[in-house]
Every structure is written in structure tokens, then in C-alpha cells.
N, C-alpha and C positions, 0 to 999 in steps of 0.2 A: 891799780889799787882796788881793793875790795870795797863795796860800800857798807858792810857791817863790820862793827868792831865790838868787842867785849871789852869792857873797862873793869879790870879787876884791882881793888885796892887791898895792899897788904902791909903788915907790920910784923916782922919777927915770927912768921909762921911758914917757913920754907916747905915743910913736910906737907902741909895742907894745899899751899899754892901748888906744889909739883903735881899733886892729885887733881886738883882744879885744871891746871894747863893741860895735862894728859887727857882728861875727859873732853876738854875743849878742841884738843887736836884730833880726837876721834869722832868728832861730830860727823853726822851723816852729810851734813850741808857744809861744803869745804871752802866756800867763797866769803871767808872772814878773817879779820885780823884779831890779835889778842894784844891789849895794851895794858901791861902791868905797870901800876902806879905803886911804887915802893915809898912808903912813909919813912924813909931813912933807916931801914932794918940794918942790924948789926950781927945777924946770925948766919950770914953766907947766902942770903937771897939772891944777890945780884950774880954771884958765881954759879949757883945752882941754875938760874935763868940763862945764863951765858952757855952752859953745857948742852941746853936743848937746842939743836940744830934744826931751826924752822923758821924761814923768812917772814912767817906771819906774826911772829912774836916782836912787839916793840917794848923796850924796857925804859921806864923813866923814874929817876929817883927824885923825889920832891926836895931833898937836903934838909928837912926836918919832918917831925911827926905832926901832920896837918889834922890827924884825926880821920874817922870815916867820912864825914861830910865834906871836910876839907880835900881829901883825897879823890872823892868823887867830883868834886867842882873841877880839881886840877885836870882829871882824867876827861871829863867831858868837854872842857875847854880844849884840850890838846886833840880830841876826836874831831871837833869842830874845824880847828885849825888845819888839820890833815885832809878835810874834806870828806870825811865819812857821813853818809846820809842816815845810818841807824847806830844806835849804841845800846848794848845790853849791859847794864851795870850789875856787878855782883861782888860779894866778899870773897876772900881766898878760901874760905871753908865751904863755898857753894860747889856742889858736884853735879853738874847738868847731866840729865839722861842724852843718849845718843841722837835723839831726834827733836831735842828741845829748841834748838835754833831754827830748824826747818819749820816747826810748829809755830814759833813766833812770826817768822816771815810770812807763812801762809795766813795767819790770823791777821796780820797787819796790812794786808792787801786792801785798798780801797780808802786810804786816807786817815787810818787810825792814828792818833797822836802819842798814846802810851799803852802798853801792854805790860802785864805782870806775870811772871812765872809763877806756878803753885809750888810752894816749898813743902816738902815732906820731911818729917823727922824720923830717923831710924829706918 
């Protein structure tokens, strides 16, 4: 198992989620897993995720819409239960750059407790 996990919360935005997942799968740093936390979407999100053939993707349906904060709490709890050391949380409309995870990992050396990505619009 990898020690890094992205926790992505989604609700009825499968097109954006697919773009997010594709960007994460193309990261230059490959030793990470993707935990999809689906707040009970009804737009085919589960089926879209199932079509992506990559064992780094873990899909969890919360069974109801917990909202963003509830979804992140669910996802972080799951990441801890599974034994990940680091979690990168993001919404389904976040499209990371190819070197983003590597940069976060490099910056986190030396015992940093929290880091934040710089978000740009457009």
C-alpha cells in the first residue's frame, strides 16, 4: 500500500471528477492512492469510476449527502483506518498540475503537519 492518499469528495459531478482522477493518475509521483468519497450521487458517478481500470482508485459511497465537511471527515477517517500516513484533500473540481503531489511531498519533509496547495482560477 502507498503512504499517500488523495481524498476527493464528490456529489453529482462525474464529468469534473473524471477530469480530476485523470490528472491524479498522470501525476509524476506515482506512489499514491485515490480515495473517492461519493456523497450518494445519482448521476452515474459510481459506474464512471468503475470503468477506470487502476488499482490505486478506492471508491466509497457514504449512503447519503454528508456535505463537503462531512465527506472530508468520512474520507480522512477512512484514510486513517487504511493506514495512510499522508492525505491530500480536494474537491472534485480540483485539477492538480503534474508535479503537485511531488512538490507537496518534498515540502513536507522534516515533520510539517499541514500543507496547502496554491489554487489558481482559470
